[in-house]
N, C-alpha and C positions, 0 to 999 in steps of 0.2 A: 434701572439698568445694573446698578451695583448688586442688588439682591439677586437678579437673574444670573449674573456672572458667578457669584458665590455658589449659588445652587448648582450651576453647571459643573463647577470645579469639584464640588463635593460628590456629585453623582459620578463624575469621571474617575475620581480617586476610589470610590466605592466599587465601581465596576472593575478597575484594575486589580484591586485586592481580591475580588471574587475569582478573577481569572487565575491569579497566582495561586490562590488557595486551591482551586480546582486542579491545577497542574500538579501541585504538591501531593494532593490526595490521590490523583491518578498514578503518579510516580510511585508512591508508597504501595498502592494496590498492585501495581505491576511487579514491584520487587517481591511483595508477599506472594503473588501468584507464581513467580519464578521459583521461589523457595519451596512452596508447597508442591509444585509440579516436579521439581528436582528431587525432593524427598520421596515422592511417590514413585518416580522412575527408578531411583536407586533401590528402593525396597523391592520393586518388581524384578530388577536385574539380579538382586541377591537371592530371590526366591522364585526361580522359574518353576513352572509346573512340571512335575516329574513325568517323564515319558515312559509309558509302560513297555515292558519287553515284549517284542513280537512273539506271537505264538507260532509254533511250527510242528510239523510231524516228526516224531522222534526217530523215524527210520532214515531221515536225511542228515542227521547230526551225529558225528562221531561220539564215542563214549566219553563222558565227562563226569566230574564230581562237583557237587554244590559246595561252595566254600564260604565260610564266615570268618572274618578276622577284624582286628581292631586297627584303626589308624594310629600312627605313632604319637600324635600330639594330644589326642583326646580319647574318650571312651566310645567314640562313634563306631558302630558296627558296620562294616562294609561287606558286600555280598558279591560273589563272582563264580566263575566256572573255571575249572582246571582240566585241560585236555592234555593228557600225558603221553608223550611219545616213548616207546619202549627202548630201553638201553641207551638213553640219551641224557647228557648233562647240559644240553643247550635249551634255552627257553626264550620265548618272545612274550612280552607283556604288552597288551593293547590298552591304550589310555584314550578314552573317548573325548569328544568335544563338549562344549557348553550345552547344557540342556538335553544331552543325549544319554545313552546308557551303554552297557557292555557290548551291545550289538550296534556298533558305529554305523554300519550300512544296512541295518535291518537284517533280514534273513540272508542277504548276500554276504554278510560277514562270515557265514559258515564256510563259504567257498575259500575265503582268505585263510581261515583256520585250517581247512583241509590241506591247502597248499603248504603251509608251514609243517603240518604233521607229516606230509609226504616227503619233506626234506629232512625229517628227523628232529624237528624243533617241537618241544612242548609249548603249549599256548595257555597263558593265563589272561582272561579277560574279565573285567570287574566293573562295578558301578562306583564312580567317585561319590563323595559325600553329597547328600541331597539330590541324588540321581538314582534312577531305576529303583532297586529294592534296598539300597543302602540307607543308613540313618543320616542324621545331620539336618540342620535347618538352613544353612547358608551355602550359597555357591559363590566362590571368591576369585573367579577368573584365573585359577591356577596357583594363587598364592598359598592358601592352606591345603589345596589339593596335592601340592608337593609332598605333604606328609602321608597322604593316602598312597602315592606311588612308592614312597620309601617303604611303607608297610607291605605293599605288594611284593617288592623286591625281597624283603626279609622272608616273607612267606614262601616264595618260589625257591629261594635258597634252602629253606628248611625241608623242601621236598626233593632235594638232590640235584638241583640245577645250579651248577657253579659258573656257567657262562650265560649271561643275561643280556638281551637286547630290548630296549624300550621302543615301541612304535606308537607315537602319539599323534593326535589329530587336533589342529587348531589350538584351543586353550589347553587341551590335553598334551599337545606337543610342547608347549611352553612349560607346563608342569613337569614333563619328562626331563627337559633340559635343566630345570631347577633341581630335580632329584638326582641328576647325573653327578653331582658332587659326591655321591655315594660311590666308593671305589669298587663296588660289586658289579657295576655296569660296564660291559665291554663296548657297547655301541648304543647310539640313539638315532632313530630315524624320525625326524621331526617334520611332519606334514602340515605346513601353513601355520607356523608359530608366530607370536609377537616377539620382538627383541627386548623391549622394556615396557612394562605394564603402564607406568605413569605417563610416559611419552606417547604410547599408543592410544590410551584413553583420551588424553588431552586433544589429540587430533582426530580420533575416530569414534568417540562416543555417540555422535549423531547417527552413525550407522546402526547403532543398537536402539537408540531412543526415538529416532526419526523426528527429532526436534532440531531447531536451528543450532548450528555449532556455536555461533556467537551468542554469548549470554547463557548458554545451557551446558556446554561441555564442562566448563570449569565448575559450575554449581553442582552438577550431577556427580562429577568426580569427587568433590569435597563431601557430598552427601554419602557417597559410597564409602569413603574412608571413615566417616563418623558412624554411620549406621552399621557397617560391617566390622568396625574396629580393625581396619586394614592399614598396614604400613607398606605402602606400595613400593618403596625403595627396596624391599626384600623380594620383589618379583621382577628381577631383571636378568633374564637368561644371558644377555650379551655381556653382563658384568661378572657372571659366575663362570663363564667358559674359561678353561685352561687347556693346555696342550694334552693333559692327562685325563681330564674330566669333561667330556668322555674321551676315551682313546680313539674312537671313531665316530664321526658325525655325518649323516646324510640328511640334507635338507631338500624338501620337495615343496614347490609352491607354484600356483597358477598365476600367470601374468595378469589376468583380469580379476583376481580376487579383490572384491571391494570391501569385504568385511575386515580382513586383515591383509592389507596391501603387501605386495611382494617385496617392497623396500625393507620390510622387517627381516626377511630371510637374507636379502642382500647384505644387510648390516651384520647379521650373524655370521654369514659366510666369510665376509671380509675379515672379521675378527678371528674366527677359528682357523681359516686357511693360512693366516699369517703366523699362527702359533703351531699348527700341525698340518701342513699341506698334504702329507702322505695319508692322513686319516680323514680328509674331508672330501665330500662329494656334494654337488648342488645340481639338482635336476629341476629345470624350469619347464612348466607345461603351458599349453595354450588355454587352459580351463579358466572360466570366469567365476566359478563357485568357490566356496571356502572348503578346503580339504575334499575336493570333488574328483581328483585325478583317478582314484581307484575305480569309481563308478563309471567314468568315461571309458577307460580301457584297462580292465583288470589284468589281462595277460601281460601287457607292457609294464604295468605297475609292478607286478610280482617278479617279472623278469629282471627289472632294474634293482628291486630290493634284494633278490638273491645274488645278483652280480656283486652288489655291495657287500653282502654278508660273506661271500667267498673271499673277499679281502680281509674281513675280520677273522674268519675261521678258515684259513687256507687248507686245502686237502693235503694230507701228508703222503 
């Protein structure tokens, strides 16, 4: 009986150890899988496939010039188109969203460009780094793209435009707000921006990765910082806003935007309107897409944009 009892105790202890060891191995494998998957997702987000520029018939597009210029922080060559209005010193720079190119809405972007030209605004639309036909290897959610926008501002100024408005979409809207520290910008029209990149990603990365937010948002965010060498505290439009930079700000955001929730624009509007109530405007739409308001109703969109710009540039 004693021998049987000892044998049973030994077997029981051995089984318990195996279970604990199995749990530890599975836990380590799970952690390893999270790290590997997070690293892969961060690399994918930093390197989206370049979207080719839509082909179109030349007879539907106003006359333009192909432009190449360098970003301000690197030797990256950026490509774009300049549509120049005659006898005008006003220009609008279009800044596209993540994974897009100079034609934010495809061929329908041409209608937007024509609307601006008809109102006497030159239009400069270009590909951010690692987009369209521009160079560069990384897409950084507006952080480094800020330098591309600043370079575009400098180029447009060199072509005789002394009054400049930035019209950015989604990530491009946030990059435009970051670039508005430049005192050459009269106004920013920010369509669906984030308010603070680090805060936004910590809550919303799962909308990009389609992975569970718990356990992955943090690890993917850290992987992005490491893989992209990103200092996300430098991508905080809400913290860069002042009463003078920009002098005028129009925010546009859809109430149902799931990619970048409207709370981001609400936060930006609260900050800016407290600093400069006369220069602020906030248009909330019923759209549920990201930066989708123009496509839903181009006429109303442009009507509201021009109404805002009439405040920026009042008729004498």
